[in-house]
C-alpha positions in Angstrom: 123.5 40.7 -204.9 120.1 38.7 -205.3 121.4 35.7 -203.3 122.2 38.0 -200.3 119.3 40.1 -200.5 116.9 37.3 -200.5 118.7 35.5 -197.8 118.2 38.8 -195.5 114.6 38.8 -196.7 114.7 41.2 -199.9 112.0 43.7 -200.6 110.4 41.8 -203.1 108.6 39.4 -200.9 107.7 42.5 -198.4 106.2 44.3 -201.6 103.7 41.2 -202.0 103.8 39.5 -198.6 100.1 40.1 -196.6 97.7 37.5 -195.3 95.1 36.1 -197.2 91.3 37.1 -196.2 89.4 35.7 -199.1 87.8 32.9 -200.1 87.4 30.3 -202.5 90.9 28.1 -201.9 90.8 25.1 -204.3 91.9 22.2 -202.8 94.9 22.0 -204.9 96.9 24.7 -202.9 100.4 25.0 -203.8 101.0 24.1 -200.1 99.9 20.7 -200.4 102.2 19.2 -202.8 103.0 15.5 -202.3 106.2 13.9 -202.3 106.5 12.5 -205.7 106.3 16.3 -206.8 108.9 17.6 -204.6 111.0 14.7 -205.9 110.6 15.9 -209.5 111.2 19.5 -208.5 114.5 18.6 -207.2 115.7 16.8 -210.7 114.5 20.1 -212.4 117.2 22.4 -213.4 116.4 26.1 -212.1 118.2 29.2 -213.0 118.2 31.9 -210.7 115.7 34.6 -212.1 116.7 38.1 -213.5 116.7 40.6 -210.8 114.6 43.0 -212.7 112.0 40.6 -213.4 109.6 42.0 -210.6 110.4 45.4 -211.3 109.7 45.5 -214.8 107.1 42.7 -215.1 104.7 45.7 -214.6 105.4 47.2 -217.8 104.3 44.1 -220.1 101.4 44.1 -222.0 98.2 41.6 -221.2 99.2 39.2 -224.1 103.0 39.0 -223.2 101.7 38.3 -219.7 99.6 35.6 -220.4 102.6 34.2 -222.6 105.0 34.3 -220.3 102.9 33.4 -217.2 102.2 29.9 -219.0 106.3 29.7 -219.8 107.2 30.6 -216.0 104.6 28.2 -214.6 106.1 25.3 -216.8 109.6 26.6 -215.7 109.0 26.7 -212.0 107.0 23.4 -211.8 105.4 24.2 -208.3 102.0 23.5 -207.3 99.1 21.0 -208.7 97.3 24.0 -209.8 99.8 25.7 -211.9 101.7 22.2 -212.8 102.9 21.6 -216.5 100.6 18.7 -216.6 97.6 20.5 -216.2 98.4 23.1 -218.9 99.9 20.9 -221.5 103.3 22.4 -222.0 106.5 20.1 -221.3 110.0 20.3 -222.1 111.3 18.8 -225.5 112.7 15.3 -225.2 110.6 14.0 -222.3 108.4 11.5 -224.3 107.6 9.5 -221.0 106.1 12.5 -219.3 104.2 13.6 -222.2 102.7 10.0 -222.8 101.8 10.3 -218.7 99.7 13.7 -219.8 97.9 12.3 -223.0 96.8 9.3 -220.9 95.5 11.6 -218.1 93.8 13.6 -220.8 92.1 10.9 -222.4 91.0 9.8 -219.1 89.6 13.1 -218.2 88.1 13.4 -221.7 86.0 10.4 -220.8 85.0 10.8 -217.4 83.5 14.5 -218.7 82.0 13.0 -221.5 80.7 10.2 -219.2 79.0 12.4 -217.0 77.4 14.7 -219.6 75.8 11.8 -220.9 74.3 10.9 -217.5 73.2 14.1 -216.6 71.3 14.6 -220.4 69.8 10.9 -219.9 68.9 11.5 -216.1 67.3 15.3 -217.6 65.4 13.1 -220.4 63.8 10.9 -218.2 62.9 13.5 -216.0 61.1 15.6 -218.6 59.5 12.2 -220.1 57.1 11.4 -217.5 54.9 14.1 -215.8 53.8 15.2 -212.3 51.0 12.8 -211.7 50.3 14.8 -208.8 48.0 13.8 -205.6 44.2 14.3 -205.3 43.5 14.3 -201.8 40.1 13.8 -200.6 38.9 15.2 -197.7 37.5 12.5 -195.2 35.3 12.9 -191.8 36.3 10.1 -190.1 34.2 8.9 -186.7 34.0 5.8 -184.6 30.3 5.6 -185.7 30.6 5.3 -189.7 33.7 4.0 -192.1 34.7 5.5 -195.3 35.3 3.1 -198.1 36.7 3.7 -201.8 36.9 1.5 -204.7 40.3 1.8 -206.8 40.8 0.2 -210.4 43.9 -1.6 -210.6 47.0 -0.2 -212.9 48.3 -2.8 -215.3 52.0 -1.7 -215.3 51.8 -0.8 -211.3 53.4 -3.1 -208.2 52.8 -0.7 -205.1 50.1 1.3 -204.0 51.2 4.1 -202.0 48.5 5.9 -199.5 49.2 9.1 -198.1 47.3 10.3 -194.8 47.8 13.9 -193.8 45.9 15.7 -191.1 46.5 15.8 -186.8 48.4 12.9 -186.9 51.1 11.8 -184.5 54.9 12.5 -185.8 56.0 9.3 -187.0 52.8 7.5 -186.3 53.7 7.2 -182.4 50.6 7.3 -179.9 50.7 10.1 -177.4 51.1 9.5 -173.9 47.3 9.2 -172.2 45.5 9.2 -175.8 44.6 6.4 -177.6 42.8 7.7 -180.5 43.8 6.5 -183.9 42.5 5.5 -187.4 42.7 2.3 -189.2 43.0 1.6 -192.5 42.6 -1.5 -194.4 43.7 -2.1 -197.9 41.9 -5.3 -199.3 42.9 -7.1 -202.2 40.9 -9.9 -204.3 43.5 -12.8 -205.5 42.5 -14.0 -208.9 41.4 -17.9 -209.0 43.8 -19.9 -210.5 41.7 -22.7 -211.1 37.9 -23.7 -211.3 37.8 -25.3 -207.8 39.7 -22.7 -206.1 37.7 -19.3 -205.1 39.1 -16.2 -205.3 40.9 -15.0 -201.9 41.2 -11.4 -200.5 44.2 -10.0 -198.6 43.7 -7.6 -196.0 46.5 -5.2 -194.6 45.7 -3.2 -191.7 47.2 0.0 -191.2 47.1 1.7 -187.8 47.6 5.6 -187.6 47.5 7.4 -184.0 46.1 11.0 -184.2 47.8 13.9 -182.1 45.9 15.5 -179.3 46.6 19.0 -181.0 44.5 19.4 -183.6 45.9 22.0 -185.1 49.0 20.2 -185.7 49.5 18.8 -189.6 51.4 15.7 -190.9 51.8 13.7 -193.7 52.9 10.1 -193.4 52.5 7.3 -195.8 53.0 3.6 -196.5 53.2 1.5 -199.8 51.0 -1.8 -200.0 52.4 -4.7 -202.5 49.7 -5.3 -205.4 49.1 -8.6 -205.9 46.8 -8.7 -208.7 45.1 -6.5 -211.3 41.5 -6.4 -209.6 39.8 -3.7 -207.8 41.5 -2.5 -204.6 39.1 -1.6 -201.4 40.2 1.2 -199.1 38.1 1.3 -195.9 39.2 4.3 -193.4 37.5 3.8 -189.5 38.4 6.0 -186.6 38.5 4.9 -182.8 37.9 8.3 -180.7 37.0 9.1 -177.5 34.5 11.1 -178.5 32.2 11.1 -181.2 33.3 14.0 -182.9 34.5 13.5 -186.7 38.1 14.3 -187.5 39.0 15.6 -190.9 41.9 13.2 -192.7 43.3 13.9 -196.0 43.8 10.7 -198.3 45.5 10.5 -201.7 47.1 7.7 -203.1 48.9 7.0 -206.1 50.7 3.6 -208.1 53.9 3.1 -208.5 55.8 1.2 -211.3 58.7 -0.6 -209.3 58.7 -2.9 -206.0 60.9 -2.2 -203.0 63.8 -4.2 -203.8 63.9 -2.6 -207.1 63.7 1.1 -206.0 66.4 -0.1 -203.2 68.7 -1.3 -205.4 68.6 2.2 -207.4 69.0 4.3 -204.5 72.0 2.1 -203.3 73.5 2.8 -206.9 72.8 6.1 -206.7 74.4 6.7 -203.4 77.5 4.5 -204.4 77.9 6.6 -207.4 78.1 9.9 -205.6 80.6 8.6 -202.7 82.5 7.5 -206.0 82.6 10.9 -207.4 83.3 12.5 -204.1 86.0 9.9 -202.8 88.1 9.8 -206.4 87.9 13.8 -206.5 86.1 13.1 -209.9 84.2 16.7 -209.7 83.8 18.8 -206.6 81.7 17.4 -203.8 78.8 20.1 -204.4 78.4 19.2 -207.9 78.4 15.4 -207.0 75.5 16.2 -204.6 73.6 18.2 -207.2 74.3 15.3 -209.9 73.1 12.4 -207.4 69.9 14.3 -206.8 69.4 14.6 -210.3 69.6 11.0 -210.6 67.3 10.3 -207.6 64.4 12.7 -208.7 64.9 10.9 -212.3 64.5 7.4 -210.9 61.3 9.1 -208.8 59.9 10.2 -211.9 60.5 6.8 -213.8 58.6 4.9 -210.9 55.7 7.4 -211.3 56.4 9.5 -207.9 57.8 12.7 -209.2 57.7 15.4 -206.8 56.8 18.9 -207.6 59.2 21.8 -207.3 57.4 23.3 -204.1 57.8 19.8 -203.0 61.6 19.2 -203.7 62.1 23.2 -201.9 60.2 22.0 -198.3 62.7 18.7 -198.5 65.6 21.7 -198.1 66.1 22.1 -194.0 66.4 25.7 -193.9 67.0 26.0 -190.4 70.5 24.3 -190.6 71.4 26.9 -194.1 70.4 30.0 -192.0 72.3 29.1 -189.2 75.4 28.6 -191.3 74.8 31.7 -193.3 73.9 33.8 -190.0 77.3 32.1 -188.0 79.4 32.8 -191.4 78.6 36.2 -191.6 79.6 36.6 -187.6 82.9 34.9 -188.6 83.3 36.8 -191.7 83.0 40.4 -189.6 84.7 38.7 -186.6 88.0 38.0 -188.8 88.5 41.7 -189.6 89.1 42.5 -185.7 92.2 40.2 -185.5 91.0 38.5 -183.1 91.7 34.8 -184.4 94.8 36.1 -184.6 95.2 37.1 -181.1 93.8 33.9 -179.8 96.4 32.1 -181.9 99.5 33.7 -180.3 97.8 33.7 -176.8 97.4 29.4 -177.4 101.2 29.4 -178.2 102.3 31.3 -174.9 100.0 29.0 -173.3 101.4 25.8 -174.6 105.0 27.4 -174.5 105.8 26.3 -177.7 104.8 22.4 -177.3 102.3 21.2 -180.1 100.6 18.4 -177.9 99.5 20.1 -175.0 98.1 22.4 -177.1 96.2 19.9 -179.5 94.9 18.3 -176.8 93.8 21.7 -175.2 92.1 22.6 -178.5 90.2 19.4 -178.9 88.7 19.1 -175.4 87.5 22.6 -175.3 85.8 21.9 -178.8 84.5 18.8 -177.6 83.1 20.6 -174.1 81.5 23.3 -176.5 79.7 21.1 -179.2 78.0 19.2 -175.8 76.1 22.7 -174.8 75.9 24.4 -178.6 75.8 23.1 -181.9 78.9 21.6 -183.4 78.5 23.3 -186.7 78.7 26.7 -184.8 82.0 25.2 -182.8 83.7 24.3 -186.1 82.9 27.8 -187.4 84.2 29.2 -184.5 87.5 27.1 -183.7 88.6 26.5 -187.3 89.9 30.1 -187.9 91.8 30.1 -184.8 93.3 27.0 -185.4 94.4 27.9 -189.1 96.2 30.8 -187.3 97.8 29.2 -184.5 99.3 26.4 -186.9 100.7 29.0 -189.2 102.4 30.6 -186.3 103.8 27.5 -185.3 104.6 26.2 -189.3 102.1 23.4 -188.8 99.8 21.8 -191.3 96.3 22.4 -189.8 94.8 19.7 -191.7 95.6 17.0 -189.2 94.9 19.2 -186.0 91.0 20.0 -188.0 90.5 16.7 -188.6 91.4 15.8 -184.6 89.2 19.0 -183.7 86.0 17.8 -185.9 86.4 14.3 -184.8 86.1 15.2 -181.2 83.4 18.1 -181.4 81.3 15.2 -183.0 82.1 12.9 -180.3 81.5 15.5 -177.8 77.9 16.6 -179.3 76.3 13.1 -178.1 77.0 13.8 -174.8 73.9 16.0 -173.6 70.3 15.6 -175.2 71.0 18.9 -176.7 74.2 18.7 -178.5 72.7 17.3 -181.8 69.3 16.8 -183.8 69.4 13.3 -183.3 69.7 13.6 -179.9 66.4 15.7 -179.5 64.7 13.9 -181.6 64.7 10.9 -179.4 64.4 12.9 -176.3 61.2 14.5 -177.5 59.6 11.5 -178.6 56.5 11.1 -176.5 56.6 7.2 -176.5 60.1 6.9 -175.2 59.5 9.3 -172.5 56.7 7.1 -171.1 59.6 4.5 -171.3 62.2 6.8 -169.0 64.2 8.3 -171.7 63.8 12.0 -170.9 66.4 14.8 -170.7 67.9 13.9 -167.5 68.1 10.1 -167.8 69.8 10.7 -171.2 72.5 13.3 -170.8 73.3 10.9 -167.5 73.5 7.8 -169.3 75.4 9.6 -172.3 77.6 11.5 -170.5 79.7 8.8 -168.6 79.9 6.8 -172.2 81.4 10.1 -173.7 83.8 10.8 -171.3 84.6 7.4 -171.4 85.2 7.4 -175.2 87.5 10.9 -174.8 89.5 9.1 -172.5 90.2 6.2 -175.4 90.5 8.8 -177.9 93.4 11.0 -176.7 95.9 8.3 -176.4 94.3 6.7 -179.6 95.0 10.3 -181.5 98.6 10.4 -180.2 99.2 6.6 -181.5 97.9 7.9 -184.8 100.2 10.8 -185.5 103.1 9.0 -183.7 105.4 8.1 -186.6 103.3 11.3 -188.5 105.1 14.8 -188.6 102.5 17.5 -187.9 105.1 20.0 -189.0 105.2 21.6 -192.6 108.2 20.2 -194.4 109.8 23.5 -195.5 110.5 26.8 -193.8 108.0 29.1 -193.1 109.2 31.6 -195.6 108.9 29.2 -198.6 105.1 28.3 -196.8 104.4 32.0 -196.9 105.4 32.8 -200.1 103.2 30.0 -201.9 100.2 31.5 -200.2 101.3 34.5 -201.5 101.3 33.0 -205.2 98.1 31.2 -204.7 96.1 34.5 -203.5 97.4 36.3 -206.2 96.5 33.5 -209.0 92.8 33.5 -207.3 92.5 36.9 -207.7 93.4 37.1 -211.0 91.2 34.4 -212.1 88.3 36.1 -210.1 88.7 39.0 -212.6 86.8 38.3 -215.9 88.1 40.1 -218.9 84.9 41.9 -220.0 86.5 45.2 -221.2 90.1 46.1 -222.3 91.0 47.5 -218.3 90.4 44.4 -217.0 92.1 42.4 -219.3 94.9 44.6 -218.7 94.8 44.6 -214.5 94.5 40.8 -215.0 97.5 40.6 -217.2 99.2 42.7 -214.3 98.5 40.1 -211.6 99.5 37.2 -213.8 102.9 38.9 -214.2 103.1 39.4 -210.4 102.4 35.5 -209.9 105.3 34.9 -212.7 107.9 37.0 -210.7 107.0 35.2 -207.3 106.9 31.7 -209.0 110.5 32.4 -210.0 111.6 33.7 -206.6 110.2 30.6 -205.4 112.2 28.1 -207.5 115.2 29.9 -206.8 114.7 29.6 -202.9 113.6 26.1 -203.2 117.0 25.4 -205.1 118.8 27.0 -202.3 117.3 26.3 -199.2 117.9 23.0 -197.5 114.6 20.9 -196.9 114.4 20.7 -192.9 111.7 19.4 -190.8 110.6 22.0 -188.3 110.6 21.0 -184.7 109.5 22.6 -181.4 110.2 26.6 -180.9 113.1 26.2 -178.1 113.5 29.9 -178.3 109.5 30.9 -177.7 110.4 33.1 -175.0 111.9 35.3 -177.3 109.8 35.0 -180.2 106.7 35.4 -178.2 107.2 39.5 -178.1 107.6 39.9 -182.1 104.6 37.8 -182.3 102.8 39.9 -180.0 103.6 42.8 -182.1 102.5 41.4 -185.3 99.2 40.0 -184.4 97.6 42.5 -182.5 94.0 43.5 -181.9 93.1 45.9 -185.3 89.8 47.4 -184.1 88.8 47.4 -180.4 85.5 49.0 -180.5 84.7 46.3 -183.7 85.8 43.5 -181.2 83.6 44.6 -178.6 80.6 44.8 -180.2 81.4 41.3 -182.0 82.2 39.8 -178.5 78.8 41.4 -177.3 76.6 39.9 -180.5 78.1 36.5 -180.4 77.8 36.1 -176.5 74.1 37.5 -177.2 73.8 34.7 -179.5 74.8 32.0 -177.5 72.9 32.6 -174.9 69.8 32.7 -176.9 70.9 29.1 -178.7 70.9 27.9 -174.7 67.7 29.3 -173.9 66.0 27.6 -177.0 67.1 24.8 -175.4 65.7 25.3 -172.0 62.9 27.8 -171.9 60.0 26.5 -174.1 58.7 30.1 -174.1 61.2 31.2 -176.8 59.7 30.5 -180.4 63.0 31.2 -182.3 64.9 28.3 -183.8 68.8 28.0 -184.2 68.7 30.0 -187.4 66.5 32.9 -186.7 68.6 33.6 -183.9 71.9 33.2 -186.2 70.1 35.4 -189.1 69.2 38.3 -186.3 72.7 37.9 -184.7 74.2 38.7 -188.3 71.9 41.6 -188.9 72.3 43.0 -185.6 76.5 42.7 -186.0 76.2 44.2 -189.5 74.1 47.0 -188.2 76.2 47.9 -185.2 79.7 47.1 -187.1 78.6 49.5 -189.7 79.5 47.4 -192.7 80.0 49.3 -196.0 81.8 47.1 -198.4 79.1 44.5 -198.1 80.1 42.3 -200.8 83.3 41.7 -199.2 81.5 40.3 -196.4 79.5 38.1 -198.8 82.6 36.7 -200.5 83.5 35.3 -197.4 80.4 33.0 -197.1 81.1 29.7 -198.2 78.2 29.2 -200.6 79.5 26.0 -202.1 79.1 24.5 -198.8 75.7 25.9 -198.3 74.8 24.5 -201.7 76.5 21.3 -200.8 74.0 21.2 -197.9 71.1 22.0 -199.7 71.7 19.2 -202.5 72.4 16.8 -200.0 68.9 17.4 -198.3 67.4 16.8 -201.7 69.2 13.6 -202.2 68.9 12.2 -198.7 65.1 13.0 -198.9 64.7 11.4 -202.5 66.4 8.1 -201.4 63.9 8.2 -198.3 61.4 8.2 -201.0 63.2 5.1 -202.5 62.4 3.2 -199.4 66.1 2.8 -198.9 65.9 3.8 -194.8 63.1 1.9 -194.4 64.4 -0.9 -195.9 67.3 -1.0 -193.7 65.4 -0.6 -190.5 63.0 -3.5 -191.4 66.0 -5.7 -192.4 67.0 -4.8 -189.1 64.6 -5.6 -187.3 64.2 -8.8 -189.4 67.4 -9.9 -188.0 66.6 -9.2 -184.6 63.8 -11.6 -184.6 65.6 -14.4 -186.0 67.6 -14.4 -183.1 66.2 -16.9 -180.2 64.4 -14.5 -177.2 66.8 -15.2 -174.5 69.6 -13.8 -176.9 67.7 -11.0 -178.8 68.4 -8.2 -176.5 72.1 -8.8 -176.9 71.8 -9.0 -180.6 69.6 -6.1 -180.8 72.3 -4.0 -179.0 75.3 -5.4 -181.4 73.1 -5.0 -184.6 72.0 -1.2 -183.6 75.4 -0.2 -182.9 76.9 -1.9 -186.1 73.9 -0.5 -188.5 73.6 2.7 -187.0 77.4 3.4 -187.3 77.6 2.2 -190.6 74.2 3.6 -192.2 74.6 7.0 -190.3 78.0 7.3 -191.6 76.8 7.0 -195.1 73.1 9.1 -194.9 71.8 11.3 -193.0 71.7 10.8 -189.6 68.3 12.5 -188.8 65.7 10.7 -191.2 67.8 7.2 -190.3 67.3 8.2 -186.4 63.7 8.9 -186.7 63.0 5.3 -188.8 64.9 3.2 -186.1 62.7 4.8 -183.5 59.8 3.6 -185.1 61.6 -0.2 -185.6 62.3 -0.4 -182.1 59.3 1.0 -180.4 57.1 -1.2 -182.8 59.8 -3.9 -181.4 58.9 -3.0 -178.0 55.1 -3.3 -178.6 55.4 -6.7 -179.7 57.3 -7.7 -176.9 60.4 -8.8 -178.8 62.2 -6.3 -176.2 61.2 -5.4 -172.6 61.6 -2.0 -171.5 64.8 -1.7 -169.7 66.9 -3.5 -172.2 65.0 -1.4 -174.9 66.3 1.8 -173.1 69.9 0.8 -173.3 69.4 -0.1 -176.6 68.1 3.3 -177.5 71.0 4.7 -175.8 73.5 3.0 -177.5 71.5 4.2 -180.9 72.2 7.5 -180.1 75.8 7.1 -181.0 75.0 6.5 -184.4 76.4 10.4 -184.6 80.2 9.3 -183.2 79.9 7.2 -186.6 79.5 10.9 -188.5 83.4 10.8 -188.1 83.7 7.7 -190.3 83.4 10.0 -193.3 83.7 13.7 -194.7 79.7 13.8 -195.6 78.8 11.8 -192.3 78.4 15.0 -190.3 77.4 18.5 -190.7 80.4 20.0 -188.9 83.3 17.7 -191.1 81.8 19.4 -194.3 81.9 23.2 -192.8 85.5 22.6 -191.3 86.7 21.5 -194.9 84.8 24.4 -196.4 86.4 26.6 -194.3 89.9 25.0 -194.5 89.6 24.9 -198.1 88.9 28.9 -198.1 92.3 29.3 -196.3 94.2 26.9 -198.5 94.3 23.8 -196.5 91.5 22.3 -198.1 91.5 17.9 -197.3 90.5 15.2 -199.2 87.6 12.8 -198.8 90.2 9.8 -198.5 92.6 12.1 -196.1 89.6 12.5 -193.8 88.7 8.7 -194.2 91.9 7.3 -193.5 
């Protein structure tokens, strides 16, 4: 009776069938089992479950359910999250499996011990070196008089860092039509080696341009190598159009390590973070936090320990506010059933054909990301893609990776598509060379269209021998999702009271019953690869009945607010009179929709916010800023400039193009592209001022430099859209790893 009832969709899966809208799905979902686990499951003897299991399961005590849950999980052998290897329970007479489990446990224990020791050491180093603090001195710089200060040499220092703050030009560049600047001279006296040899003075000149807006405030710094232990003289003199004095703040501090040592430490920290993320030793958020702690400890050791207030300022809160606001909007939007409705419509429009649907989704994502932020595009597209793949019984991971790749490519087409583009277009020095909004968009749009034309056939070739369909029937896939949802629900309940312990036990019992049913179905059903639906016309009516708009009033409110938010995004890029950043617009839109939707269960909306993704971005901002203070990004730019200067002048332009493309592609896939773009701007402007590159050639080089953002497709953390897409996919149970995206 159980066999016949299960084949005809028994009441048991109907009882437990629902679509998960909860968050915090792990990457080790039962859906993503590898082939080795499936082969192992076929060799395992499985007995049909007792027909009374599901009904009688609710009567057991929590202790019995905990015990039976472990036993049932061992017998079923289903997913990675509930595998027998993780729990350590193996059947008798399997010595090989036990040895493998013992080896994995030892490796895991050594890994945890090593990471714990590293955290303790970094914490101790960070606490041993105090914050030296910067003592700012107010200077009145004028062309009539100069300011000088003598510094005593530090015995254990190798670098002198001088900081200037005031109405300075961003990035140290001059403004059009203004030639006001100040010159900082750092003079050192080399000690005499012999009696015949007199002491020699070494002077370093540093030119800093002033901003025409006296109300602006920027902080710039530069390091100078200490060649002797003698006194150091700092002289500051201004070159102004008027005789009025300009207030400038100056601070200095000594560093204990040279630039090469700092860069070596920064590379080691970055490599360690990537190893933790690539091999999935720990969660990527925890890996970024560990890397940030190590970088802060390194800064403390060299004498540049930042204050907590400065570390908080390193975080780009505009990006976090944009992510948070759009996550709130998408969470409320999902309550209307709009994503399911769009998935069915896309399925009907594609007439059951997969590849036309994928190409259509990728093309729309690329076009939208050219005018919107690519993070916003992926926040809106990822839920629709997941619903659509569930309808077609596809594996959403491959489709999502294709979408995010085309989103990053489309973001480089216009000057407002991505933050690096805005940095380039808004630079005043580049504007004098002809790199403006219209010229940038005209040059890059043609190049991006060529990239898209080459990417579509390459994507089809990449998935030519790879099936996009799930390897199991849709009923098996849905049942695995049900098991995953119940298990996560049980894990979220903290056994703080007797009632909560009882509820947790009941949920674990339901998980056990579903696992036994899944094991029996896997034993009876033949595995088959799904094919394109030939009867899509007959199935579309059933899908339309199942996936409808659940709340039309709420849908109208959501569409109105979302339309206003997107319209404000456009106005923010073209109308300078609107003093709202993208983060403020997203936050205000979330507040509008929360009021209009009359949300009472506010905690449910907050549960759907990807807090792990937000924390990952915050830790990544701190990590990249700390690596910048360790001169990693500056060192890459300087070495690139030196390589260009080594080439003969007649071949220098071609060498610059090749180096910019490949250095930018490699570096921006590993580090944050925003500070790297700002650094390369200064490098190439300095080369242009020295006559190493002509202005037309320099514009071409800069157009190619923008393509560093396309290289954000290189790694999972190379672009913000990649991380956001991975977080939402993980929330729905389809998370993909670093190596899957990298391949």
